[in-house]
Backbone as numpy.savetxt, mean C-alpha at the origin, in Angstrom:
# Nx Ny Nz CAx CAy CAz Cx Cy Cz
-1.99 5.41 -13.37 -2.82 4.89 -12.33 -4.26 5.39 -12.50
-4.42 6.64 -12.90 -5.76 7.18 -13.12 -6.46 6.44 -14.25
-5.73 6.16 -15.30 -6.32 5.47 -16.45 -6.78 4.07 -16.05
-5.97 3.37 -15.31 -6.34 2.03 -14.85 -7.53 2.12 -13.91
-7.55 3.12 -13.04 -8.62 3.30 -12.08 -9.98 3.53 -12.70
-10.01 4.00 -13.92 -11.29 4.22 -14.61 -12.05 2.92 -14.83
-11.33 1.82 -14.81 -11.96 0.52 -15.04 -12.36 -0.18 -13.75
-12.18 0.47 -12.62 -12.62 -0.11 -11.35 -11.48 -0.33 -10.38
-11.84 -0.47 -9.13 -10.86 -0.63 -8.06 -10.05 -1.91 -8.21
-10.66 -2.97 -8.71 -9.94 -4.24 -8.83 -8.76 -4.10 -9.80
-8.97 -3.40 -10.89 -7.87 -3.18 -11.83 -6.82 -2.28 -11.21
-7.25 -1.35 -10.41 -6.34 -0.41 -9.78 -5.43 -1.08 -8.76
-5.89 -2.16 -8.13 -5.07 -2.82 -7.11 -3.78 -3.39 -7.70
-3.76 -3.70 -8.98 -2.54 -4.18 -9.61 -1.45 -3.11 -9.58
-1.85 -1.87 -9.63 -0.89 -0.77 -9.54 -0.60 -0.44 -8.08
-1.64 -0.46 -7.26 -1.47 -0.09 -5.86 -0.52 -1.00 -5.11
-0.48 -2.28 -5.45 0.41 -3.20 -4.74 1.86 -2.76 -4.87
2.19 -2.13 -5.97 3.56 -1.64 -6.15 3.84 -0.41 -5.31
2.82 0.30 -4.92 2.99 1.49 -4.10 2.93 1.15 -2.62
1.91 0.39 -2.23 1.67 0.11 -0.83 2.30 -1.19 -0.35
2.59 -2.09 -1.26 3.13 -3.38 -0.87 4.54 -3.29 -0.33
5.50 -3.55 -1.14 6.89 -3.57 -0.69 7.70 -2.34 -1.09
7.06 -1.34 -1.64 7.79 -0.14 -2.02 8.55 0.49 -0.85
8.01 0.52 0.36 8.80 1.05 1.47 10.08 0.24 1.73
10.01 -1.07 1.52 11.22 -1.90 1.68 12.22 -1.55 0.59
11.76 -1.41 -0.64 12.64 -1.05 -1.75 13.31 0.30 -1.50
12.54 1.27 -1.06 13.06 2.62 -0.90 13.84 2.85 0.38
13.45 2.17 1.45 14.02 2.50 2.76 14.58 1.31 3.52
14.42 0.11 3.01 14.86 -1.07 3.74 16.37 -1.24 3.76
16.84 -1.90 4.79 18.27 -2.22 4.87 18.59 -3.28 3.82
19.86 -3.45 3.53 20.27 -4.48 2.57 19.82 -5.86 3.03
19.92 -6.12 4.33 19.50 -7.42 4.88 18.01 -7.63 4.66
17.22 -6.61 4.95 15.76 -6.72 4.79 15.38 -6.89 3.33
16.03 -6.15 2.45 15.74 -6.29 1.02 16.03 -7.71 0.55
17.17 -8.25 0.97 17.53 -9.61 0.56 16.53 -10.61 1.11
16.13 -10.45 2.36 15.22 -11.39 3.01 13.82 -11.33 2.43
13.36 -10.14 2.06 11.98 -9.99 1.62 11.81 -9.97 0.11
12.73 -9.34 -0.60 12.53 -9.14 -2.04 13.00 -10.33 -2.88
14.10 -10.95 -2.51 14.59 -12.07 -3.34 13.58 -13.20 -3.48
12.96 -13.66 -2.37 11.93 -14.71 -2.54 10.74 -14.25 -3.37
10.40 -12.98 -3.26 9.29 -12.44 -4.04 9.63 -12.45 -5.53
10.83 -12.03 -5.86 11.25 -11.99 -7.26 11.33 -13.40 -7.84
11.79 -14.37 -7.04 11.87 -15.77 -7.49 10.50 -16.41 -7.65
9.49 -15.80 -7.06 8.15 -16.38 -7.11 7.87 -17.31 -5.94
8.79 -17.38 -4.98 8.60 -18.24 -3.81 7.63 -17.61 -2.80
7.54 -16.31 -2.78 6.62 -15.59 -1.89 5.70 -14.72 -2.72
4.62 -14.29 -2.12 3.69 -13.37 -2.76 3.54 -12.14 -1.87
3.15 -11.06 -2.47 2.94 -9.82 -1.75 1.47 -9.45 -1.81
0.97 -8.88 -0.74 -0.42 -8.43 -0.73 -0.56 -7.30 0.29
-1.68 -6.64 0.26 -2.00 -5.67 1.29 -3.51 -5.70 1.51
-3.90 -5.33 2.70 -5.32 -5.34 3.02 -5.75 -3.96 3.47
-7.00 -3.70 3.26 -7.57 -2.42 3.67 -8.78 -2.70 4.53
-8.85 -2.07 5.66 -10.05 -2.12 6.48 -10.13 -0.82 7.27
-11.30 -0.29 7.38 -11.51 0.98 8.07 -12.73 0.85 8.98
-12.74 1.57 10.09 -13.91 1.51 10.96 -15.18 1.92 10.21
-16.24 1.20 10.43 -17.56 1.49 9.88 -17.71 1.21 8.38
-16.63 0.81 7.68 -16.79 0.49 6.26 -16.16 -0.85 5.88
-15.30 -1.40 6.70 -14.67 -2.68 6.37 -13.83 -2.58 5.11
-14.06 -3.49 4.17 -13.27 -3.52 2.94 -13.76 -2.55 1.87
-15.00 -2.14 1.94 -15.54 -1.21 0.95 -15.15 0.21 1.35
-14.04 0.69 0.82 -13.50 1.98 1.22 -14.14 3.17 0.51
-15.06 2.92 -0.40 -15.66 4.04 -1.14 -16.46 5.01 -0.28
-17.12 4.58 0.82 -17.87 5.56 1.61 -17.05 6.26 2.71
-15.74 6.09 2.71 -14.94 6.71 3.76 -15.04 8.22 3.67
-15.25 8.86 4.79 -15.28 10.31 4.86 -14.01 10.75 5.58
-13.23 11.57 4.95 -11.99 12.05 5.55 -11.98 13.57 5.60
-11.17 14.10 6.46 -11.02 15.54 6.55 -9.62 15.83 7.09
-9.22 17.06 6.93 -7.92 17.50 7.47 -8.16 18.56 8.52
-7.34 18.52 9.53 -7.44 19.50 10.59 -6.02 20.02 10.86
-5.86 21.32 10.77 -4.57 21.92 11.03 -4.32 21.91 12.54
-3.14 21.41 12.93 -2.77 21.35 14.33 -1.38 21.94 14.51
-1.13 22.47 15.64 0.21 22.97 15.93 1.16 21.79 15.97
2.32 21.96 15.38 3.28 20.85 15.37 3.87 20.69 16.76
4.17 19.45 17.08 4.81 19.14 18.35 6.07 18.35 18.08
7.06 18.56 18.88 8.29 17.78 18.71 8.30 16.63 19.72
8.84 15.54 19.30 8.87 14.35 20.18 10.13 14.34 21.01
């Protein structure tokens, strides 16, 4: 992924779709959900995509400023 990313974000999205797209369904989805969502995708009947938008930057995520803050854990 790092090697692909050297050529720009557009090239990197080809890899990212496999991580952010349906990977949660593959890893954690029920059999029913996998059949409903993955089979049409594999056949080419459906397409997968993901979108990114953040406050104050929209689609251009390069200027995003992030930070971490340690907080006491809480139980739900």
